[in-house]
N, C-alpha and C positions, 0 to 999 in steps of 0.2 A: 871407675866403678861407681854407678849411681847409688846414693844412699839417702834414705829419709829416716831421720832419727827423731822419734816422738818422745815427749816427756810431759809430765804434769797431771797424769791420771791419778786416781786414788779413791778413797772412801770419803763420802761427805753426807751430811744429813739433808733431808729434803728442805728446800728453801735456801740452801747454801750455794756457794760458787766454786768453780774450778777454772783454771786457765791452762789449756793445752798448747804446747809448742811443737813445731815440726821444722827441723833444719834440713834443707836439701843441699846435696853436694855431689860432685862428680860428673855432672852432665856438661858436654861441650856445646850443647844446643841451648838456646834461650828458653827460660821457663815461661810458659804461657799462662796456664791456670794452675792454681793450687786449691786444694779442697779437703774437706773432712767428710768421712762417711762413717757409719756405725753398723754393727752387726751383733745380733744376739744368737746364741746357739740354736741351730735349726732354722734360722731365718735368713732371708737374703740381705746382702749388704745394701744399705739405703743411704741416700744423700742426706747430709746435714747442711752443708753450706759450701759454696765455692767462691773464689775471687779471682778476677783476671789481673793481668799485669797493670792494667789501667785503673783497677780499683772497683770494677763493677762486681756486685755481689748477687748471689742467689741463695735463698734459704728454703729449707723445708718448712711447710706450714706449721708443723708441730713445734718448731723452735723459734719462729719469728717473734721478735720482741723480747726474747730471753737470751739468745745467743748472738754473739757478734764475731764475725771473722775479719781478720786484718792481716796485713803482710808487710814485711820489711824487705823491700827488693834488694837493698844493699847487702843484707845478710842472708838472702834466699830463705827466709823463714816465714812461716805462716802460723798464726795464732787463732785460737778459738776461746773466747771468753764466754763462759757458761754461767749464767745467773738464774736464780729461782729454779734450781734443779728439782726434778721430780723423780720418784722411783722408776717411772717408765723411761727415763733417760739412761738407765743402767744398761751398758753395752760395752763392747770393745770398739774403740774409736780408731779409725785408720786415716792416715794422711795420704793424699793422692796428688801426683804431680803430672802435668802435661808439658812436654818439652817439644820444641820444633813446631812445624806447621804443615798443614795439608798432608800429602802422602808421606811426609817425613815427620809426622807427629808420633810421639811415643808416650806411653803411660807407665808410671811407676807407683808402687805402693810402699808404705811404711809397714812396720811389723805389728803395729797396733798397741794401744794402751788401754788398760781397763779403767772404766769409770763405774763406780758403784754408788748409788744414792739410796740411803736407808730411810725408811718412813718413820 
């Protein structure tokens, strides 16, 4: 059974930092990409950052220069270091995993972790 277990969310003041972690397990296929998305109530889920198995990263413009995504392939874990947090970063953050390739690529989501930034 594929599982993505997120941790590290919480309440922080504006300008502060948080580090999210997501540990993936249970897939018999190789992990291709890992990523973080976020969603506020009533809004669509949006990309925060992704990272490939080779380390290529993509960031949303709103987080460039403040957030850093990284991964530990040996631990199947992806991290999101969030610095200089703003109140508008308040959202539920979801981990996403792509496994396999081509027609045999599958996507899985974590359960989400709340990040709240106070002004």
